[in-house]
DOZASE-604461 format. One record per residue: residue number from 1; residue in three letters; chain; y negated, z, x of N, C-alpha, C in turn. Coordinates in steps of 0.1 Angstrom, whole numbers, plus 5000, padded with zeros to 4 digits. Layout:
BEGIN
num;residuo;cadena;n_py;n_pz;n_px;ca_py;ca_pz;ca_px;c_py;c_pz;c_px
NUM;ALA;A;Y;Z;X;Y;Z;X;Y;Z;X
...
This chain:
BEGIN
num;residuo;cadena;n_py;n_pz;n_px;ca_py;ca_pz;ca_px;c_py;c_pz;c_px
1;ILE;A;5012;5000;5009;5000;5000;5000;4988;5000;5009
2;LEU;A;4977;4993;5005;4965;4992;5012;4959;5006;5013
3;SER;A;4952;5009;5024;4945;5021;5026;4933;5022;5017
4;ALA;A;4929;5034;5013;4917;5035;5005;4905;5029;5012
5;LYS;A;4904;5030;5025;4893;5025;5033;4892;5010;5031
6;VAL;A;4903;5003;5031;4903;4988;5030;4898;4985;5016
7;LYS;A;4904;4991;5006;4900;4988;4992;4885;4991;4990
8;ARG;A;4880;5002;4995;4865;5005;4993;4857;4994;5000
9;CYS;A;4861;4990;5012;4853;4980;5019;4853;4967;5012
10;MET;A;4865;4963;5006;4866;4951;4999;4856;4951;4987
11;ASN;A;4856;4962;4980;4847;4964;4968;4833;4963;4972
12;ARG;A;4829;4970;4983;4815;4969;4988;4811;4955;4991
13;CYS;A;4820;4947;4997;4817;4933;5001;4813;4925;4988
14;ARG;A;4821;4927;4977;4818;4920;4965;4805;4924;4959
15;VAL;A;4802;4937;4959;4790;4942;4953;4777;4937;4961
16;ARG;A;4779;4937;4974;4767;4933;4983;4767;4918;4986
17;SER;A;4777;4910;4981;4778;4896;4984;4779;4894;4999
18;ILE;A;4787;4902;5006;4789;4900;5020;4804;4895;5022
19;GLY;A;4805;4885;5031;4818;4880;5034;4821;4868;5025
20;TYR;A;4834;4865;5024;4838;4853;5017;4842;4857;5003
21;PRO;A;4835;4852;4993;4837;4856;4979;4852;4853;4975
22;GLU;A;4858;4842;4979;4871;4839;4975;4881;4849;4980
23;SER;A;4877;4859;4987;4886;4869;4993;4893;4878;4982
24;ARG;A;4891;4875;4970;4898;4882;4959;4913;4881;4961
25;TRP;A;4918;4871;4967;4932;4870;4969;4937;4882;4978
26;LEU;A;4928;4888;4985;4933;4900;4993;4938;4911;4984
27;ASP;A;4934;4911;4971;4940;4921;4962;4955;4921;4962
28;THR;A;4960;4909;4963;4975;4907;4963;4982;4915;4974
29;LEU;A;4974;4917;4985;4980;4925;4996;4983;4939;4992
30;ASP;A;4977;4944;4981;4979;4957;4977;4994;4960;4974
31;THR;A;5001;4950;4970;5015;4951;4966;5024;4943;4975
32;ALA;A;5018;4936;4985;5026;4927;4993;5036;4935;5002
33;TYR;A;5048;4930;5003;5058;4937;5011;5068;4926;5015
34;ASP;A;5071;4926;5028;5080;4916;5033;5092;4924;5039
35;SER;A;5103;4924;5033;5114;4932;5037;5124;4925;5046
36;SER;A;5121;4912;5049;5131;4905;5057;5127;4900;5070
37;ARG;A;5114;4898;5073;5110;4892;5085;5096;4895;5090
38;TYR;A;5093;4893;5102;5079;4892;5107;5078;4881;5116
39;ASN;A;5066;4876;5118;5064;4864;5126;5052;4866;5135
40;ASN;A;5055;4870;5148;5044;4872;5157;5036;4859;5160
41;ASP;A;5043;4848;5160;5037;4835;5163;5025;4832;5154
42;LYS;A;5026;4836;5142;5016;4833;5132;5006;4845;5130
43;GLY;A;5007;4855;5139;4997;4865;5138;5001;4877;5130
44;TYR;A;5013;4878;5125;5017;4890;5118;5020;4901;5128
45;SER;A;5019;4913;5124;5022;4924;5133;5036;4927;5134
46;ARG;A;5040;4936;5143;5054;4939;5145;5060;4948;5134
47;ARG;A;5052;4955;5126;5057;4964;5117;5062;4957;5104
48;ARG;A;5072;4963;5098;5078;4956;5086;5067;4953;5075
49;TRP;A;5059;4963;5072;5047;4960;5064;5037;4970;5069
50;ASP;A;5025;4966;5071;5014;4974;5075;5001;4969;5070
51;VAL;A;4991;4977;5072;4978;4973;5067;4971;4964;5077
52;ALA;A;4977;4962;5089;4970;4954;5099;4967;4940;5094
53;ALA;A;4976;4933;5086;4973;4920;5081;4961;4920;5072
54;ALA;A;4960;4930;5063;4949;4931;5054;4936;4934;5062
55;GLN;A;4937;4942;5072;4925;4945;5080;4920;4933;5088
56;ASN;A;4929;4925;5093;4925;4912;5100;4919;4903;5090
57;ALA;A;4925;4901;5078;4920;4892;5068;4906;4896;5064
58;LEU;A;4904;4909;5062;4891;4915;5058;4881;4912;5069
59;GLY;A;4885;4913;5082;4876;4910;5093;4872;4895;5092
60;GLN;A;4881;4886;5089;4878;4872;5088;4868;4869;5077
61;LEU;A;4870;4875;5066;4861;4872;5054;4847;4877;5057
62;LEU;A;4846;4889;5064;4833;4894;5068;4826;4886;5078
63;GLU;A;4834;4880;5088;4828;4872;5098;4824;4859;5093
64;ALA;A;4831;4853;5083;4828;4839;5079;4816;4839;5070
65;GLY;A;4815;4848;5060;4805;4846;5050;4807;4833;5042
66;SER;A;4798;4830;5034;4798;4817;5026;4784;4814;5022
67;ALA;A;4778;4804;5029;4764;4801;5026;4763;4795;5012
68;ALA;A;4773;4787;5008;4772;4781;4995;4772;4791;4984
69;ASP;A;4778;4803;4986;4778;4813;4976;4769;4825;4979
70;GLY;A;4761;4823;4989;4751;4834;4992;4757;4846;4998
71;ALA;A;4769;4845;5004;4775;4857;5010;4772;4857;5025
72;ARG;A;4766;4867;5030;4761;4868;5043;4772;4872;5053
73;PRO;A;4773;4865;5064;4783;4869;5075;4779;4883;5080
74;ALA;A;4789;4890;5083;4787;4904;5089;4796;4906;5101
75;PRO;A;4792;4899;5112;4801;4900;5124;4804;4914;5130
76;ALA;A;4794;4922;5129;4796;4936;5134;4806;4943;5126
77;ALA;A;4805;4942;5113;4815;4949;5105;4829;4942;5107
78;ALA;A;4829;4929;5109;4842;4922;5111;4849;4928;5123
79;LEU;A;4842;4931;5134;4848;4936;5146;4854;4950;5144
80;ILE;A;4849;4958;5135;4855;4971;5132;4869;4969;5126
81;TRP;A;4870;4959;5117;4883;4957;5111;4893;4950;5121
82;TYR;A;4888;4941;5129;4896;4934;5139;4902;4945;5149
83;ARG;A;4894;4954;5153;4899;4965;5162;4910;4973;5155
84;ARG;A;4908;4976;5142;4918;4984;5136;4931;4976;5134
85;ALA;A;4930;4963;5131;4941;4954;5130;4948;4953;5144
86;ALA;A;4940;4951;5154;4946;4950;5167;4954;4962;5172
87;LYS;A;4948;4974;5168;4955;4987;5171;4968;4987;5164
88;GLY;A;4969;4981;5152;4982;4980;5145;4991;4969;5150
89;GLY;A;4987;4962;5160;4996;4952;5166;4995;4938;5161
90;HIS;A;4983;4935;5155;4981;4922;5149;4976;4912;5160
91;SER;A;4984;4902;5163;4980;4893;5174;4968;4884;5171
92;GLY;A;4966;4880;5158;4955;4873;5154;4942;4880;5156
93;ALA;A;4942;4893;5153;4930;4902;5155;4927;4903;5170
94;LEU;A;4937;4904;5178;4935;4905;5193;4928;4892;5198
95;PHE;A;4933;4880;5192;4926;4868;5196;4911;4868;5192
96;ARG;A;4909;4872;5180;4895;4871;5175;4886;4881;5182
97;LEU;A;4891;4893;5186;4884;4902;5194;4881;4896;5208
98;GLY;A;4891;4890;5214;4889;4883;5227;4878;4873;5226
99;ASP;A;4879;4865;5215;4869;4854;5214;4855;4859;5212
100;ALA;A;4854;4871;5205;4841;4877;5204;4835;4881;5217
101;TYR;A;4843;4887;5226;4839;4892;5239;4836;4880;5248
102;ARG;A;4843;4869;5246;4841;4857;5255;4828;4850;5251
103;SER;A;4825;4850;5238;4812;4843;5234;4800;4852;5232
104;GLY;A;4803;4866;5232;4792;4875;5230;4788;4875;5215
105;ARG;A;4797;4874;5206;4795;4874;5192;4797;4888;5186
106;GLY;A;4786;4895;5184;4787;4908;5179;4788;4919;5189
107;VAL;A;4791;4915;5202;4793;4924;5213;4787;4918;5225
108;PRO;A;4783;4925;5236;4779;4919;5248;4790;4911;5254
109;ARG;A;4787;4900;5260;4797;4891;5266;4804;4899;5277
110;ASP;A;4817;4898;5278;4825;4905;5288;4838;4896;5290
111;GLY;A;4837;4888;5300;4848;4879;5303;4861;4886;5306
112;ALA;A;4860;4897;5314;4872;4904;5318;4879;4911;5306
113;GLN;A;4871;4916;5297;4877;4922;5285;4883;4911;5276
114;ALA;A;4877;4900;5275;4882;4889;5268;4896;4885;5273
115;ILE;A;4897;4884;5286;4910;4880;5292;4921;4891;5289
116;ARG;A;4917;4904;5290;4927;4914;5287;4932;4913;5272
117;LEU;A;4923;4910;5263;4927;4909;5249;4935;4896;5247
118;PHE;A;4931;4885;5253;4939;4873;5252;4953;4875;5258
119;ARG;A;4955;4882;5268;4968;4885;5274;4977;4893;5264
120;LYS;A;4970;4903;5258;4978;4911;5248;4982;4902;5236
121;CYS;A;4973;4893;5232;4976;4883;5222;4988;4874;5226
122;ALA;A;4987;4869;5238;4998;4860;5243;5011;4868;5244
123;ASP;A;5011;4881;5247;5023;4889;5248;5031;4889;5234
124;PHE;A;5024;4886;5223;5031;4885;5210;5037;4871;5208
125;GLY;A;5034;4862;5218;5039;4848;5216;5029;4840;5207
126;ASN;A;5017;4844;5207;5007;4837;5198;5001;4825;5206
127;GLU;A;5002;4813;5200;4998;4801;5206;4983;4801;5209
128;GLN;A;4975;4808;5200;4961;4808;5202;4957;4816;5215
129;GLY;A;4965;4827;5217;4963;4834;5230;4966;4826;5242
130;TYR;A;4977;4818;5242;4980;4809;5253;4969;4800;5255
131;PHE;A;4964;4794;5244;4953;4784;5245;4941;4790;5251
132;ALA;A;4937;4802;5246;4925;4808;5251;4925;4811;5266
133;LEU;A;4937;4815;5270;4939;4818;5285;4937;4805;5292
134;GLY;A;4943;4794;5287;4941;4781;5293;4927;4777;5295
135;VAL;A;4919;4779;5284;4905;4775;5285;4898;4784;5295
136;CYS;A;4901;4797;5295;4894;4806;5305;4897;4802;5319
137;TYR;A;4910;4798;5322;4913;4795;5336;4907;4781;5339
138;GLU;A;4906;4772;5330;4901;4759;5333;4886;4760;5335
139;ARG;A;4879;4769;5328;4864;4770;5330;4860;4781;5340
140;GLY;A;4870;4789;5344;4866;4800;5353;4858;4811;5345
141;ASP;A;4862;4813;5333;4855;4822;5324;4862;4836;5324
142;GLY;A;4857;4846;5331;4864;4859;5332;4875;4860;5342
143;VAL;A;4878;4848;5348;4888;4848;5359;4884;4837;5369
144;THR;A;4890;4837;5381;4888;4826;5390;4893;4813;5385
145;ARG;A;4886;4803;5385;4890;4790;5380;4903;4786;5387
146;ASP;A;4913;4782;5379;4926;4778;5385;4932;4768;5375
147;PHE;A;4931;4755;5379;4935;4744;5370;4950;4744;5368
148;PRO;A;4959;4746;5378;4973;4746;5375;4977;4757;5365
149;THR;A;4971;4769;5367;4974;4780;5358;4969;4776;5344
150;ALA;A;4958;4770;5343;4953;4766;5330;4963;4756;5323
151;VAL;A;4968;4747;5331;4978;4738;5325;4991;4745;5320
152;THR;A;4995;4755;5328;5006;4763;5324;5004;4769;5310
153;TRP;A;4993;4775;5308;4990;4781;5295;4989;4771;5284
154;TYR;A;4982;4760;5287;4981;4749;5277;4995;4744;5273
155;GLU;A;5004;4743;5283;5017;4738;5280;5024;4747;5270
156;GLN;A;5023;4760;5272;5030;4770;5263;5024;4768;5249
157;SER;A;5011;4767;5248;5005;4766;5235;5009;4752;5229
158;ALA;A;5008;4742;5237;5010;4728;5231;5025;4727;5227
159;ASN;A;5034;4733;5234;5048;4732;5230;5051;4740;5218
160;ALA;A;5042;4750;5215;5043;4757;5202;5037;4750;5191
161;GLY;A;5031;4738;5193;5026;4730;5183;5011;4731;5180
162;TYR;A;5004;4738;5189;4990;4741;5187;4981;4729;5191
163;ALA;A;4975;4722;5181;4969;4709;5184;4957;4710;5194
164;PRO;A;4948;4720;5193;4938;4720;5204;4943;4721;5218
165;ALA;A;4955;4728;5220;4961;4728;5233;4967;4715;5237
166;GLN;A;4973;4708;5227;4978;4695;5230;4967;4685;5234
167;ASN;A;4956;4686;5227;4944;4678;5231;4940;4681;5246
168;ASN;A;4938;4694;5249;4933;4697;5262;4943;4694;5273
169;LEU;A;4956;4695;5269;4966;4691;5279;4966;4676;5282
170;GLY;A;4964;4669;5271;4962;4654;5273;4950;4651;5282
171;GLY;A;4939;4659;5280;4928;4657;5289;4931;4660;5303
172;CYS;A;4939;4670;5306;4943;4674;5319;4950;4662;5326
173;TYR;A;4960;4656;5318;4967;4645;5324;4959;4633;5326
174;GLU;A;4949;4631;5317;4940;4619;5318;4931;4620;5330
175;ARG;A;4926;4632;5333;4917;4634;5344;4924;4638;5357
176;GLY;A;4937;4642;5356;4944;4647;5368;4939;4660;5372
177;VAL;A;4937;4669;5362;4932;4683;5364;4944;4692;5364
178;GLY;A;4948;4698;5375;4959;4707;5375;4972;4701;5375
179;VAL;A;4972;4688;5373;4985;4680;5373;4982;4666;5379
180;THR;A;4993;4659;5383;4991;4646;5387;4987;4637;5376
181;ARG;A;4977;4628;5378;4972;4620;5367;4983;4611;5361
182;ASP;A;4984;4611;5348;4995;4604;5342;4991;4600;5328
183;MET;A;4987;4588;5326;4981;4583;5314;4992;4582;5303
184;LEU;A;5004;4580;5306;5015;4580;5296;5016;4594;5290
185;ALA;A;5016;4604;5298;5017;4618;5293;5004;4621;5285
186;ALA;A;4993;4617;5290;4980;4619;5283;4981;4614;5269
187;VAL;A;4985;4601;5268;4986;4595;5254;4996;4602;5245
188;GLU;A;5007;4607;5252;5017;4614;5244;5011;4626;5238
189;TRP;A;5004;4634;5245;4998;4647;5240;4987;4644;5231
190;TYR;A;4979;4634;5233;4968;4630;5224;4974;4626;5210
191;THR;A;4985;4619;5211;4992;4614;5199;4997;4626;5191
192;ARG;A;5003;4636;5197;5008;4648;5190;4996;4655;5184
193;ALA;A;4985;4657;5191;4974;4664;5186;4967;4656;5174
194;ALA;A;4967;4643;5176;4961;4634;5165;4969;4635;5152
195;ALA;A;4982;4637;5154;4990;4638;5142;4986;4650;5133
196;SER;A;4980;4660;5140;4975;4672;5133;4960;4671;5130
197;ASP;A;4955;4658;5131;4941;4656;5127;4931;4663;5137
198;GLN;A;4935;4665;5149;4926;4671;5159;4916;4660;5163
199;PRO;A;4903;4662;5159;4893;4651;5161;4891;4646;5175
200;HIS;A;4891;4655;5185;4888;4650;5199;4900;4642;5203
201;ALA;A;4912;4645;5199;4924;4638;5203;4924;4624;5197
202;ILE;A;4920;4623;5184;4919;4611;5177;4909;4601;5184
203;CYS;A;4898;4607;5189;4888;4599;5196;4893;4594;5209
204;ARG;A;4899;4603;5217;4905;4599;5230;4916;4589;5229
205;LEU;A;4924;4591;5219;4935;4581;5217;4930;4568;5213
206;GLY;A;4919;4567;5205;4913;4554;5202;4907;4547;5214
207;ILE;A;4901;4555;5223;4896;4550;5236;4907;4544;5244
208;CYS;A;4918;4551;5244;4930;4547;5252;4935;4533;5247
209;TYR;A;4936;4532;5234;4940;4519;5228;4929;4508;5230
210;GLU;A;4917;4512;5230;4906;4502;5232;4906;4496;5246
211;ASN;A;4910;4504;5255;4909;4500;5269;4923;4498;5276
212;GLY;A;4933;4499;5268;4947;4497;5273;4951;4507;5284
213;ARG;A;4947;4520;5282;4950;4530;5292;4962;4538;5287
214;GLY;A;4974;4536;5293;4986;4543;5290;4993;4537;5278
215;VAL;A;4987;4527;5272;4993;4520;5260;4989;4506;5261
216;ALA;A;4995;4497;5253;4991;4483;5252;4978;4482;5245
217;GLN;A;4969;4475;5251;4955;4474;5245;4956;4468;5231
218;SER;A;4949;4475;5221;4950;4471;5207;4937;4475;5200
219;ALA;A;4928;4466;5198;4916;4469;5191;4919;4474;5177
220;GLU;A;4930;4468;5171;4933;4473;5157;4937;4488;5157
221;ARG;A;4945;4492;5166;4949;4506;5167;4937;4514;5171
222;ALA;A;4929;4509;5179;4917;4517;5184;4908;4521;5173
223;PHE;A;4907;4512;5163;4897;4515;5152;4904;4518;5139
224;SER;A;4917;4520;5139;4924;4523;5127;4923;4538;5124
């Protein structure tokens, strides 16, 4: 059952028009119970049922807001709930906390703290955590820049089916960053990412077809 604190916060959000109004679906979490499985890959926590999933979802609705409905984002309040969810073992909340520290959203920028949180997220097998570490190592954000290590993290995330990582891995192969330049591999990863409608991958794949890089040149495929 949801804690009284979660319920009260949800009600205050509605009264004050803070967060995402469509969050009423969160009420169903009051009776949600999964007796058979948990899935760390998708951000569920390790406990059979716990409030962490609701706390993370509440953080997301507070962070997002909704301009169309006049609901104001509340990033500081979102971080409170992300921290509670992360303490409960929610990998998605760990990722969002890490992203906040990396970007300085609601907290002072702290690359080292972001890396620590992303590593904890990755420990759950979360593909977003793998991807975030890849980005940090590629950019030298919070760690010493290390392209081969970035590729290693991208590969783990890409093999888990995460489209942004598939796109970035394709870029590494196209540019020869951290790996030997290989246009065939680049096209393969761009194609996988494009299948998930990843916009940058679609663009890069079109350029590859336009110029015949790693594939047979085809203006029709380039602009399709």
